[in-house]
LUMBASE-803838 format. One line per field, with one value per residue: residue in one letter; x, y negated, z of N, C-alpha, C in turn. Coordinates in nm, 4 decimals. Last residue first. Layout:
N
code c(a;...)
n.u c(X;...)
n.v c(Y;...)
n.w c(Z;...)
ca.u c(X;...)
ca.v c(Y;...)
ca.w c(Z;...)
c.u c(X;...)
c.v c(Y;...)
c.w c(Z;...)
// end
This chain:
264
code c(g;g;a;l;q;r;s;r;d;r;a;a;e;i;a;a;l;f;a;a;r;v;s;h;r;e;l;e;a;i;a;a;i;t;t;g;g;p;s;t;v;a;e;r;l;i;v;p;h;e;g;s;d;r;l;m;i;a;a;g;v;i;s;q;t;v;m;d;l;a;a;a;r;p;m;g;l;l;i;g;a;d;v;m;a;e;v;l;y;f;f;y;a;p;g;s;g;s;l;a;t;a;a;d;q;q;t;e;p;i;r;l;v;k;g;v;p;r;l;l;d;e;t;r;r;l;h;e;e;s;a;h;a;g;a;s;i;v;s;m;a;e;d;v;l;v;p;t;n;s;m;v;r;v;v;p;i;d;a;g;l;r;s;e;v;f;s;t;t;i;g;a;a;a;s;i;v;l;r;d;a;p;v;h;t;a;i;e;t;l;l;s;a;m;d;q;p;k;v;a;l;i;i;t;d;a;s;k;a;a;e;a;n;s;v;v;q;v;g;y;r;e;r;l;a;e;a;r;e;a;r;r;a;t;v;l;v;d;g;p;k;f;g;a;r;l;l;g;s;l;l;a;e;g;m;k;g;t;g;l;i;a;i;m)
n.u c(-1.3991;-1.1132;-1.0380;-1.0798;-0.9088;-0.6572;-0.6804;-0.6901;-0.4049;-0.2848;-0.3587;-0.2320;0.0519;0.0170;-0.0468;0.2220;0.3873;0.3032;0.3367;0.6014;0.6564;0.5419;0.5453;0.6290;0.8851;0.9428;0.8452;1.0750;1.3060;1.2139;1.2327;1.5145;1.6266;1.5732;1.7274;2.0058;2.1779;2.3280;2.1080;1.9696;1.9905;2.1183;1.9598;1.7827;1.9680;1.9872;1.7676;1.6794;1.9943;2.0179;1.9574;1.8595;1.5861;1.3932;1.4659;1.4414;1.1567;1.0665;1.1540;0.9761;0.7426;0.7539;0.8217;0.5597;0.4000;0.4762;0.4366;0.1560;0.0841;0.1349;0.0024;-0.2720;-0.2905;-0.0352;0.1052;0.0873;0.1507;-0.0935;-0.0824;0.1497;-0.0156;-0.1747;0.0132;0.0784;-0.1792;-0.1491;0.0642;-0.0178;-0.2503;-0.0986;0.0558;-0.1792;-0.2776;-0.0426;-0.0955;-0.2260;-0.0695;0.2142;0.0716;-0.1331;-0.0840;0.1375;0.0312;-0.0906;0.0986;0.3010;0.1904;0.2772;0.5846;0.5899;0.7279;0.6117;0.5975;0.5322;0.3344;0.2008;0.3491;0.2942;0.0174;0.0803;0.3206;0.2451;0.0697;0.2265;0.4272;0.2276;0.2045;0.4493;0.4687;0.1201;-0.1150;-0.2116;-0.1933;-0.1159;0.1464;0.1186;0.2490;0.2062;0.2279;0.2267;0.1532;0.2084;0.0022;-0.1759;-0.3285;-0.1908;-0.2206;-0.3673;-0.2513;-0.2603;-0.2254;-0.3297;-0.2744;-0.3964;-0.4652;-0.6213;-0.8166;-0.8804;-1.1811;-1.2784;-1.3924;-1.3711;-1.1221;-0.9800;-1.0467;-0.8888;-0.6496;-0.5564;-0.7564;-0.8552;-0.7693;-0.8373;-0.8905;-0.7790;-0.6886;-0.7046;-0.7144;-0.6952;-0.8720;-0.8678;-1.1194;-1.3484;-1.6197;-1.9366;-1.9796;-1.8708;-1.9953;-2.1373;-1.9507;-1.8048;-1.9694;-1.9989;-1.7531;-1.7171;-1.7839;-1.5984;-1.3974;-1.5039;-1.3906;-1.2045;-1.0657;-1.0075;-0.9272;-0.8248;-0.9752;-1.3558;-1.5942;-1.7031;-1.6892;-1.8649;-2.0878;-2.1292;-2.1499;-2.2724;-2.0607;-1.9759;-1.6624;-1.5581;-1.5113;-1.4800;-1.7126;-1.9506;-1.9114;-1.9074;-2.1665;-2.3064;-2.2695;-2.3724;-2.6612;-2.6998;-2.4660;-2.2669;-2.0563;-1.7874;-1.5924;-1.3536;-1.1068;-1.0528;-1.1887;-1.0115;-0.6742;-0.3881;-0.1842;-0.1741;-0.4499;-0.5997;-0.4652;-0.5378;-0.8235;-0.8623;-0.7700;-0.9378;-1.1458;-1.1092;-1.0897;-1.3311;-1.5311;-1.6021;-1.6177;-1.4213;-1.2688;-1.1354;-0.9463;-0.8425)
n.v c(3.3289;3.3288;3.5218;3.4186;3.2079;3.3859;3.5183;3.2760;3.2042;3.3887;3.3718;3.1585;3.2612;3.4198;3.1769;3.0291;3.2292;3.2950;3.0321;3.0415;3.2421;3.1187;2.8889;2.9052;2.9256;3.1519;3.3238;3.2695;3.3386;3.6303;3.6794;3.6215;3.8268;4.0221;4.0255;3.7967;3.6015;3.8261;4.0974;4.1812;4.4313;4.3076;4.1046;4.2603;4.3593;4.1157;4.0232;4.2312;4.3683;4.7298;4.9635;5.1929;5.2336;5.0186;4.9799;5.2063;5.2761;5.0501;5.1135;5.3428;5.2306;5.0481;5.2544;5.3898;5.2143;5.1533;5.4005;5.4231;5.2158;5.2661;5.4846;5.3711;5.2280;5.2042;4.8786;4.6100;4.3920;4.4296;4.6426;4.4987;4.3272;4.5090;4.6011;4.3492;4.2961;4.5465;4.5186;4.2877;4.3921;4.6078;4.3779;4.2673;4.5013;4.5747;4.3077;4.3025;4.3779;4.2293;3.9334;3.8753;4.0375;3.9058;3.6760;3.7519;3.8138;3.6724;3.6889;3.9093;4.0455;4.3791;4.6938;4.9228;5.2405;5.4172;5.6529;5.8898;5.9220;5.6829;5.6230;5.7790;5.6903;5.4098;5.4534;5.5450;5.3225;5.1562;5.2364;5.2717;4.9926;4.8527;4.5652;4.3833;4.1582;4.3941;4.4393;4.5100;4.6527;4.7220;4.9687;5.0677;5.4265;5.6522;5.8649;5.8007;5.6268;5.4618;5.2173;5.0313;4.9424;4.7865;4.6182;4.6374;4.5483;4.7298;4.6776;4.8164;4.6141;4.4584;4.4358;4.3692;4.3137;4.0539;4.0037;4.1931;4.0508;3.8324;3.9083;4.0120;3.9062;3.9657;3.9486;4.2616;4.5240;4.7411;4.7955;5.0523;5.0900;5.3650;5.3311;5.3165;5.1995;5.2901;5.1573;5.0805;4.8049;4.7538;4.8595;4.6050;4.4007;4.5172;4.5000;4.1965;4.1251;4.2777;4.2024;4.0714;4.2647;4.5626;4.8081;4.9920;5.0496;5.3661;5.4587;5.7483;5.9201;5.9470;5.8574;5.6199;5.5428;5.7569;5.6653;5.4283;5.4606;5.8218;6.0000;6.3102;6.5222;6.6348;6.7467;6.5909;6.6317;6.6603;6.4342;6.2211;6.2569;6.2131;5.9416;5.8205;5.8615;5.7039;5.4313;5.3553;5.5801;5.6830;5.9724;6.1925;6.4265;6.7341;6.8816;6.8456;6.8412;6.6390;6.6626;6.4753;6.4785;6.3669;6.0952;6.0560;6.0204;5.8097;5.6073;5.5938;5.5476;5.2782;5.1521;5.1921;5.2505;5.3489;5.2704;5.3869;5.7055;5.8318;6.1321;6.3120)
n.w c(0.7030;0.7499;0.6070;0.3541;0.3489;0.3292;0.0805;-0.0611;-0.0406;-0.1539;-0.4404;-0.4739;-0.4793;-0.7296;-0.9216;-0.9041;-0.9682;-1.2099;-1.3454;-1.3170;-1.5089;-1.7677;-1.9159;-2.1839;-2.1935;-2.0905;-2.2713;-2.4632;-2.3556;-2.3626;-2.6514;-2.7133;-2.5050;-2.6742;-2.9322;-2.8917;-2.7953;-2.5916;-2.4473;-2.1732;-2.0029;-1.8129;-1.7370;-1.5542;-1.3422;-1.2132;-1.1380;-0.9240;-0.8175;-0.7021;-0.6367;-0.7700;-0.7045;-0.7555;-1.0370;-1.1511;-1.0962;-1.2674;-1.5445;-1.5537;-1.5529;-1.7759;-1.9981;-1.9919;-2.0396;-2.3223;-2.4801;-2.4339;-2.5551;-2.7970;-2.8394;-2.8412;-2.9947;-3.2816;-3.3907;-3.5072;-3.3425;-3.1871;-3.0611;-2.8758;-2.7184;-2.5816;-2.4276;-2.2912;-2.1391;-1.9678;-1.8207;-1.6677;-1.5293;-1.3822;-1.2117;-1.0656;-0.9524;-0.7573;-0.5698;-0.3677;-0.1641;-0.2319;-0.2536;-0.0414;0.1524;0.2356;0.3136;0.5194;0.6903;0.8203;1.0974;1.1714;1.0730;0.9493;0.8782;0.6149;0.4494;0.1165;0.1391;0.2671;0.5096;0.6403;0.7679;1.0077;1.1519;1.1659;1.3962;1.5588;1.5925;1.7187;1.9530;2.0597;2.0836;2.1218;2.1374;2.1876;1.9843;1.7215;1.4689;1.1241;0.8069;0.4926;0.2236;-0.1013;-0.1901;-0.3232;-0.3555;-0.5167;-0.3737;-0.3110;-0.4897;-0.3631;-0.0465;0.2905;0.5608;0.9007;1.2753;1.5310;1.8776;2.1767;2.3653;2.6118;2.6169;2.2731;2.0315;1.9358;1.9897;1.8138;1.5594;1.5765;1.6296;1.3818;1.0884;0.7638;0.5432;0.4235;0.6274;0.8419;1.1562;1.3741;1.7038;1.9577;2.2535;2.5304;2.5666;2.3674;2.1807;2.1832;2.1945;1.9212;1.6977;1.5912;1.5775;1.3865;1.1691;1.1795;1.0738;0.8273;0.5935;0.4456;0.4206;0.3955;0.5879;0.7264;1.0215;1.1778;1.5291;1.6915;1.8140;1.8103;1.8881;1.8904;1.6241;1.5446;1.6401;1.5228;1.2366;1.1798;0.9688;0.7779;0.7999;0.4744;0.2217;0.0050;-0.1780;0.0213;0.1473;-0.0451;-0.1541;0.0835;0.1380;-0.1193;-0.0326;0.1641;0.2295;0.4224;0.6120;0.7790;0.8726;1.0499;1.0612;1.0991;0.9180;0.6610;0.8628;0.6863;0.5197;0.2976;0.1827;0.4027;0.3318;0.0999;0.1369;0.3046;0.1515;-0.0917;0.0685;0.1498;-0.0915;-0.2009;0.0775;0.3606;0.6849;0.9016;0.9965;1.2520;1.3863;1.6434)
ca.u c(-1.5258;-1.2166;-1.0611;-1.1802;-1.0595;-0.7073;-0.6906;-0.7758;-0.5025;-0.2875;-0.4262;-0.3634;-0.0057;-0.0123;-0.1391;0.0719;0.3727;0.3067;0.1883;0.5161;0.7188;0.4968;0.5832;0.4924;0.8186;0.9533;0.7926;0.8899;1.2664;1.2548;1.1041;1.4052;1.6276;1.5106;1.5689;1.9454;2.1355;2.3478;2.2452;1.9457;1.9056;2.1726;2.0584;1.7407;1.9159;2.1192;1.8635;1.6329;1.8930;2.0612;1.9832;1.9936;1.6987;1.4422;1.5020;1.5777;1.2789;1.0645;1.2003;1.1505;0.7579;0.7440;0.9028;0.7204;0.3719;0.4856;0.5780;0.2546;0.0166;0.1804;0.1721;-0.2198;-0.2833;-0.1737;0.1350;0.1004;0.2719;-0.0604;-0.1548;0.1744;0.1164;-0.2225;-0.0363;0.2156;-0.0880;-0.2786;0.0536;0.0960;-0.2566;-0.1879;0.1088;-0.0798;-0.3489;-0.0944;0.0205;-0.3104;-0.1973;0.1668;0.2322;-0.1295;-0.2036;0.1680;0.1425;-0.1593;0.0217;0.3056;0.1686;0.1003;0.4757;0.6274;0.6622;0.7211;0.5488;0.6607;0.3797;0.1027;0.3086;0.4030;0.0713;-0.0446;0.2892;0.3425;0.0001;0.0939;0.4544;0.2971;0.0810;0.3863;0.5756;0.2507;-0.0402;-0.1965;-0.1599;-0.1820;0.0973;0.1490;0.1708;0.2675;0.1618;0.3072;0.1766;0.3073;0.1305;-0.0661;-0.3911;-0.2147;-0.1134;-0.4348;-0.2667;-0.2188;-0.2505;-0.2443;-0.3188;-0.2822;-0.5233;-0.4794;-0.7884;-0.7341;-1.1081;-1.2466;-1.4070;-1.5145;-1.2247;-0.9712;-1.0782;-1.0373;-0.7046;-0.5817;-0.6623;-0.8926;-0.7832;-0.7777;-0.9158;-0.7224;-0.7717;-0.6394;-0.7958;-0.5983;-0.8431;-0.7811;-0.9907;-1.3275;-1.4854;-1.8811;-1.9756;-1.8013;-1.9430;-2.2225;-2.0481;-1.7667;-1.9380;-2.1234;-1.7746;-1.6019;-1.8887;-1.7155;-1.3904;-1.4995;-1.5031;-1.1875;-1.1889;-0.9656;-1.0208;-0.7597;-0.8762;-1.1935;-1.5295;-1.7304;-1.6127;-1.7204;-2.0692;-2.1572;-2.0563;-2.2512;-2.1546;-1.9995;-1.8212;-1.5608;-1.5568;-1.3564;-1.5903;-1.9066;-1.9417;-1.8023;-2.0489;-2.3527;-2.2333;-2.2732;-2.5869;-2.7036;-2.5981;-2.3757;-2.0829;-1.8973;-1.6089;-1.4758;-1.1527;-1.0093;-1.2518;-1.1611;-0.7702;-0.5088;-0.2055;-0.0873;-0.3256;-0.6163;-0.4556;-0.4044;-0.7493;-0.9177;-0.6994;-0.7973;-1.1596;-1.1394;-1.0052;-1.2392;-1.5379;-1.5272;-1.6000;-1.5228;-1.2596;-1.2141;-0.9251;-0.9808)
ca.v c(3.3443;3.2184;3.5126;3.5532;3.2107;3.2979;3.5692;3.3306;3.1075;3.4117;3.4887;3.1191;3.1676;3.4805;3.2700;2.9880;3.1592;3.4240;3.1023;2.9400;3.2353;3.2646;2.8607;2.8896;2.8172;3.0221;3.3594;3.2283;3.1766;3.5472;3.7164;3.5445;3.6549;4.0282;4.0248;3.8863;3.5954;3.7095;4.0683;4.0546;4.4168;4.4045;4.0863;4.1909;4.4784;4.1908;3.9558;4.2203;4.2197;4.6082;4.8707;5.1306;5.3293;5.0920;4.8620;5.1878;5.3309;5.0365;5.0013;5.3476;5.3179;4.9830;5.1609;5.4854;5.3019;5.0584;5.3073;5.5419;5.2203;5.1360;5.4868;5.5164;5.1806;5.2333;4.9854;4.7420;4.4193;4.2970;4.6369;4.6297;4.3025;4.4233;4.6919;4.4246;4.2291;4.5200;4.6268;4.2878;4.2988;4.6393;4.5250;4.2156;4.4527;4.6455;4.3499;4.2766;4.4571;4.3829;4.0223;3.8408;4.0760;4.0385;3.6725;3.6882;3.9281;3.6979;3.5180;3.8760;3.9544;4.2355;4.6450;4.7720;5.1536;5.3147;5.5562;5.8194;6.0335;5.7030;5.5770;5.7730;5.8523;5.4351;5.3900;5.6223;5.4677;5.0714;5.2342;5.3691;5.0420;4.8839;4.7158;4.4739;4.1285;4.2757;4.4556;4.4290;4.6447;4.6461;4.9064;4.9841;5.2915;5.5958;5.8612;5.8809;5.7180;5.5184;5.3494;5.1510;4.9070;4.8926;4.5738;4.6969;4.5107;4.7201;4.6651;4.7870;4.7169;4.5247;4.5344;4.3114;4.4401;4.1177;3.9042;4.1925;4.2193;3.8428;3.8423;4.1107;3.9080;4.0064;3.8575;4.1511;4.4425;4.7636;4.6897;4.9866;5.0619;5.2739;5.3759;5.3791;5.1177;5.2954;5.1911;5.2270;4.8753;4.6920;4.9290;4.7484;4.3601;4.5189;4.5980;4.2668;4.0689;4.3043;4.2894;3.9818;4.1563;4.4363;4.7681;4.9787;4.9710;5.2683;5.4262;5.6173;5.8634;5.8982;6.0121;5.6911;5.5040;5.7723;5.7801;5.4519;5.3796;5.6993;6.0168;6.1727;6.4752;6.5758;6.8519;6.6377;6.6079;6.7567;6.5419;6.2469;6.2560;6.3095;6.0347;5.8195;5.9340;5.8491;5.4667;5.2763;5.5091;5.6355;5.8963;6.1217;6.3109;6.6152;6.8650;6.7898;6.9043;6.6282;6.7851;6.4997;6.5511;6.5074;6.1670;6.0114;6.1186;5.9446;5.6514;5.6196;5.6456;5.3817;5.1618;5.2373;5.2238;5.4542;5.2118;5.3190;5.5969;5.8040;5.9970;6.2753)
ca.w c(0.6875;0.7983;0.7418;0.3737;0.3317;0.4367;0.1999;-0.0666;0.0161;-0.0486;-0.3713;-0.4884;-0.4211;-0.5967;-0.8904;-0.8423;-0.8216;-1.1299;-1.3201;-1.2781;-1.3975;-1.7115;-1.7744;-2.1380;-2.2686;-1.9934;-2.1627;-2.4790;-2.3760;-2.2522;-2.5624;-2.7784;-2.4776;-2.5273;-2.9029;-2.9096;-2.9285;-2.6355;-2.5254;-2.2615;-2.1292;-1.8590;-1.7601;-1.6437;-1.4194;-1.2530;-1.2452;-1.0540;-0.7839;-0.8061;-0.5264;-0.7929;-0.6784;-0.6250;-0.9413;-1.1770;-1.0557;-1.1244;-1.4858;-1.5879;-1.5052;-1.6426;-1.9370;-1.9317;-1.9105;-2.2226;-2.4509;-2.3504;-2.3839;-2.7283;-2.8730;-2.7581;-2.8975;-3.2201;-3.3032;-3.5671;-3.3977;-3.2783;-3.1579;-2.9575;-2.7968;-2.6575;-2.5078;-2.3514;-2.2319;-2.0681;-1.9183;-1.7393;-1.6296;-1.4684;-1.3099;-1.1871;-1.0430;-0.8790;-0.6765;-0.4824;-0.1765;-0.2705;-0.3158;-0.2413;0.0917;0.1882;0.1773;0.4056;0.6309;0.6789;1.0219;1.1464;1.1748;0.9360;0.9532;0.6320;0.5766;0.2367;0.0569;0.1417;0.3891;0.5824;0.6535;0.9459;1.0792;1.0528;1.2473;1.5211;1.5468;1.5635;1.8640;2.0433;2.0053;2.1837;2.0594;2.3276;2.1542;1.7906;1.5977;1.2464;0.9436;0.5785;0.3525;-0.0258;-0.1502;-0.3812;-0.2594;-0.5656;-0.4590;-0.1988;-0.5196;-0.4295;-0.1803;0.1866;0.4403;0.7945;1.1114;1.4553;1.7538;2.0944;2.2617;2.5691;2.6859;2.4498;2.1065;1.9361;2.0553;1.9630;1.5984;1.5463;1.7397;1.5026;1.2032;0.8833;0.5568;0.3879;0.5469;0.7205;1.0681;1.2819;1.6289;1.8778;2.1675;2.5239;2.5744;2.4577;2.1661;2.1788;2.3246;2.0380;1.7387;1.5820;1.6858;1.5092;1.1941;1.1860;1.2017;0.9599;0.6880;0.4641;0.5194;0.3143;0.5392;0.6124;1.0001;1.0709;1.4169;1.6048;1.8751;1.7560;1.9174;2.0509;1.7157;1.4715;1.6745;1.6645;1.2856;1.2213;1.0812;0.7755;0.8327;0.5729;0.3368;0.0911;-0.2474;-0.1356;0.1944;0.0135;-0.2372;0.0438;0.2502;-0.1353;-0.1704;0.1611;0.1698;0.4609;0.4791;0.7676;0.7963;1.0641;1.0158;1.1735;1.0219;0.7130;0.8265;0.7774;0.6111;0.3745;0.1163;0.3466;0.5073;0.1084;0.0310;0.3525;0.2628;-0.1022;0.0311;0.2624;-0.0150;-0.2758;-0.0043;0.2475;0.5508;0.8860;0.8692;1.1747;1.2947;1.5338)
c.u c(-1.6235;-1.3901;-1.1070;-1.1624;-1.1282;-0.8472;-0.6967;-0.8196;-0.6289;-0.3622;-0.4084;-0.4450;-0.1749;0.0012;-0.1105;-0.0305;0.2363;0.2942;0.1814;0.4003;0.6564;0.5791;0.5127;0.4583;0.7026;0.8802;0.8275;0.8122;1.1373;1.2198;1.0946;1.2617;1.5359;1.5500;1.5082;1.7728;2.0322;2.2950;2.2181;2.1056;1.9161;2.1226;2.1551;1.8542;1.8674;2.0583;1.9509;1.6877;1.8188;1.9698;2.0216;2.0409;1.8411;1.5269;1.4728;1.5545;1.4109;1.1451;1.2089;1.2036;0.9194;0.7498;0.9135;0.8175;0.5183;0.4570;0.5996;0.3987;0.1275;0.1529;0.1712;-0.0588;-0.2512;-0.1541;-0.0354;0.0720;0.2271;0.0405;-0.1184;0.1031;0.1362;-0.1403;-0.1207;0.1412;0.0053;-0.2110;-0.0517;0.0961;-0.1725;-0.2333;0.0193;0.0060;-0.2458;-0.1515;0.0189;-0.1859;-0.2610;0.0110;0.1931;-0.0272;-0.1565;0.0453;0.1648;-0.0941;-0.0754;0.1971;0.2090;0.1183;0.3736;0.5075;0.6502;0.6525;0.6598;0.5528;0.4975;0.1820;0.2473;0.4210;0.1715;0.0018;0.1709;0.3185;0.0942;0.0765;0.3609;0.3418;0.1004;0.2453;0.5119;0.3248;0.0915;-0.1158;-0.1270;-0.1425;0.0272;0.0778;0.2103;0.1972;0.2465;0.2033;0.2458;0.2806;0.2439;0.0514;-0.2934;-0.2734;-0.1422;-0.3434;-0.3237;-0.2401;-0.2004;-0.3108;-0.2546;-0.3420;-0.3776;-0.5140;-0.7049;-0.7248;-0.9635;-1.1625;-1.3853;-1.5016;-1.3330;-1.0708;-1.1111;-1.1057;-0.8628;-0.6701;-0.6795;-0.7480;-0.8205;-0.8338;-0.8572;-0.8023;-0.7270;-0.7415;-0.6953;-0.7167;-0.7342;-0.7678;-0.8941;-1.1677;-1.4212;-1.6998;-1.9628;-1.8763;-1.8616;-2.1223;-2.1081;-1.8361;-1.8534;-2.0815;-1.9320;-1.6970;-1.8080;-1.8089;-1.4969;-1.4809;-1.4558;-1.2945;-1.1274;-1.0661;-0.9642;-0.9337;-0.8145;-1.1180;-1.3813;-1.6170;-1.6033;-1.6567;-1.9012;-2.0472;-2.0232;-2.1645;-2.1873;-2.1059;-1.8549;-1.6868;-1.5790;-1.4145;-1.4682;-1.7540;-1.8836;-1.7864;-1.9403;-2.2237;-2.2116;-2.1945;-2.4682;-2.6311;-2.5738;-2.5031;-2.2301;-1.9392;-1.7720;-1.4982;-1.2988;-1.0395;-1.1955;-1.2047;-0.8992;-0.6036;-0.3093;-0.0788;-0.2355;-0.4728;-0.5099;-0.3853;-0.6223;-0.8383;-0.7389;-0.7399;-1.0247;-1.1135;-0.9641;-1.1284;-1.4204;-1.5575;-1.5247;-1.5298;-1.3874;-1.2080;-1.0910;-0.9330)
c.v c(3.2960;3.2473;3.4215;3.5545;3.3075;3.2722;3.5222;3.4166;3.1737;3.2982;3.5041;3.2451;3.1528;3.3568;3.3731;3.0834;3.1108;3.3477;3.2334;2.9895;3.1432;3.2703;3.0030;2.9104;2.8049;2.9210;3.2182;3.2305;3.1397;3.3969;3.6541;3.5374;3.5767;3.8748;4.0000;3.9175;3.7233;3.7084;3.9186;4.0176;4.3169;4.4306;4.1676;4.1814;4.3566;4.2873;4.0379;4.1508;4.2261;4.4748;4.7402;5.0233;5.2779;5.1515;4.9506;5.0743;5.2950;5.1247;4.9881;5.2549;5.3521;5.1156;5.0797;5.3390;5.3403;5.1131;5.2008;5.4746;5.3344;5.1581;5.3625;5.5232;5.2801;5.1998;5.0538;4.8616;4.5484;4.3428;4.5350;4.6519;4.3882;4.3756;4.5976;4.5227;4.2736;4.4457;4.6053;4.3834;4.2716;4.5550;4.5603;4.2923;4.3608;4.5973;4.4499;4.3138;4.4254;4.4194;4.1600;3.9062;4.0233;4.0953;3.8145;3.6805;3.8572;3.7860;3.5694;3.7672;3.9285;4.1565;4.4581;4.7311;5.0355;5.2235;5.5070;5.7004;5.9814;5.8302;5.6491;5.7581;5.8505;5.5948;5.4133;5.5648;5.5293;5.2303;5.2000;5.3566;5.2006;4.9473;4.7377;4.6386;4.2600;4.2641;4.3469;4.4239;4.5358;4.6484;4.8770;4.9538;5.2199;5.4391;5.7532;5.9192;5.8664;5.6695;5.4422;5.2547;5.0494;4.8367;4.6889;4.6570;4.5882;4.6604;4.6572;4.7732;4.7041;4.6027;4.5567;4.4336;4.4433;4.2426;3.9565;4.1142;4.2273;3.9723;3.8193;4.0474;4.0050;4.0011;3.8564;4.0481;4.3277;4.6353;4.6731;4.9186;4.9937;5.2420;5.3052;5.3986;5.1591;5.2472;5.1760;5.2404;5.0653;4.7754;4.8868;4.8214;4.5266;4.5051;4.6258;4.4032;4.1684;4.2703;4.3203;4.0900;4.0538;4.3722;4.6575;4.8987;4.9561;5.2132;5.2971;5.5990;5.7411;5.8952;6.0498;5.8135;5.5683;5.6978;5.8107;5.5337;5.3959;5.6008;5.8778;6.1405;6.3224;6.5694;6.8118;6.7407;6.6545;6.7410;6.6596;6.3646;6.2858;6.3479;6.1393;5.8998;5.9374;5.9358;5.6666;5.3387;5.4655;5.5823;5.8467;5.9959;6.2731;6.4557;6.7677;6.7492;6.8104;6.7324;6.7912;6.5840;6.5844;6.5671;6.3245;6.1045;6.1514;6.0407;5.7769;5.6614;5.7107;5.5088;5.2852;5.2509;5.2532;5.3827;5.3035;5.2253;5.5119;5.6797;5.9578;6.1325)
c.w c(0.5622;0.7782;0.7995;0.5623;0.3809;0.4482;0.3221;0.0664;0.0132;0.0301;-0.1972;-0.4090;-0.3847;-0.4718;-0.7146;-0.8220;-0.7938;-1.0006;-1.2107;-1.2464;-1.2813;-1.5615;-1.7087;-1.9907;-2.2258;-2.0473;-2.0566;-2.3744;-2.4088;-2.2575;-2.4062;-2.6880;-2.5392;-2.4828;-2.7775;-2.9183;-2.9838;-2.7565;-2.5833;-2.3203;-2.2337;-2.0096;-1.8700;-1.7416;-1.5647;-1.4158;-1.2875;-1.1783;-0.9308;-0.8022;-0.5717;-0.6960;-0.6988;-0.5919;-0.8187;-1.0618;-1.0396;-1.0696;-1.3406;-1.5062;-1.4287;-1.5292;-1.8309;-1.9116;-1.8641;-2.0517;-2.3452;-2.3440;-2.3316;-2.5770;-2.7896;-2.7479;-2.8058;-3.1158;-3.2761;-3.5345;-3.4957;-3.3622;-3.2298;-3.0781;-2.9126;-2.8213;-2.6175;-2.4627;-2.3398;-2.1956;-2.0283;-1.8612;-1.7502;-1.5858;-1.4137;-1.2652;-1.1352;-0.9646;-0.7738;-0.6191;-0.3014;-0.2648;-0.3551;-0.3022;-0.0791;0.1080;0.1346;0.2637;0.5051;0.6416;0.8716;1.0500;1.1163;1.0701;0.9800;0.7723;0.5934;0.3247;0.1417;0.0843;0.2675;0.4550;0.5824;0.7980;1.0162;1.0360;1.1545;1.4079;1.4908;1.5213;1.7162;1.8969;1.9869;2.0616;2.1059;2.2566;2.2143;1.9365;1.6699;1.3473;1.0474;0.7407;0.4347;0.1262;-0.0809;-0.3118;-0.2552;-0.4719;-0.4878;-0.2662;-0.3898;-0.4630;-0.2355;0.0346;0.3317;0.6511;1.0034;1.2950;1.6603;1.9495;2.1919;2.4660;2.6332;2.4588;2.2276;2.0211;2.0642;2.0366;1.7618;1.5817;1.6641;1.5920;1.3293;0.9942;0.7361;0.4869;0.5791;0.6028;0.9162;1.1674;1.4976;1.7720;2.0637;2.3584;2.5533;2.4902;2.3092;2.1706;2.2959;2.1553;1.9018;1.6712;1.7121;1.6517;1.3393;1.2213;1.2636;1.0648;0.7869;0.5929;0.5381;0.4345;0.4714;0.5232;0.8342;1.0389;1.3313;1.4941;1.8271;1.8381;1.8856;2.0188;1.8785;1.5958;1.6139;1.6838;1.4430;1.2567;1.1200;0.8701;0.8143;0.6425;0.4792;0.2002;-0.1410;-0.1641;0.0921;0.0642;-0.1754;-0.0466;0.1898;-0.0028;-0.1744;0.0821;0.1669;0.3536;0.4636;0.6396;0.8058;0.9594;1.0041;1.1690;1.1358;0.8275;0.7907;0.7337;0.6920;0.4699;0.2179;0.2656;0.4616;0.2509;0.0692;0.2367;0.2801;0.0326;-0.0141;0.1912;0.0890;-0.1672;-0.1052;0.1126;0.4537;0.7700;0.8671;1.0883;1.2238;1.4974)
// end
């Protein structure tokens, strides 16, 4: 039995991914704050919606998917209901395994996860880190849960805030880029729908080339960049506006915010 405590956007995305991966609705418990949200989840997925305490007592694997600012109160609520042999997976940005362990006690195995919204289309990037009491078996169980909905990578927990900034928030950067490119297409006289189709397919094709070719992104970019051509003119403008530096600063800011969330 798996329990997902907190079914906001990411919690629901994980739920839908687990069901697509072959888990039966009867194998999953979920919790929700509001009665109308609970009813919507029952109707949409056929799962049981229970209290946080009941979910913690009943499930073999407990996924904590609440917002970082709600994690402390949730852990206080369930601390006396989590048996010592349960696997606890924390999916909240900035929340460390030691934070969870210190509030649950009893040497509870905790694995920290940062996933992202492409879990909705089975293309998530999930990075996992073991807490002090999590074994190889616990890491494998976590990987087995997440692998059907995307790629899973193990990293040291010291890199989790960076992973949150890079891949957890990563899809938003691409959506922002697509939005800007579509606006550029409109500026150049393209209908919005046509511009969106062209940009979307370009970014999908580029991503598949990057993933499947094994080539460094610099090599792939240079293959499109002819001497004195249109692409190098665009690249020169991006460099003139310090776009690369802006991305470095933006992702660093996201990393810093992840650390702030951990500190409350």
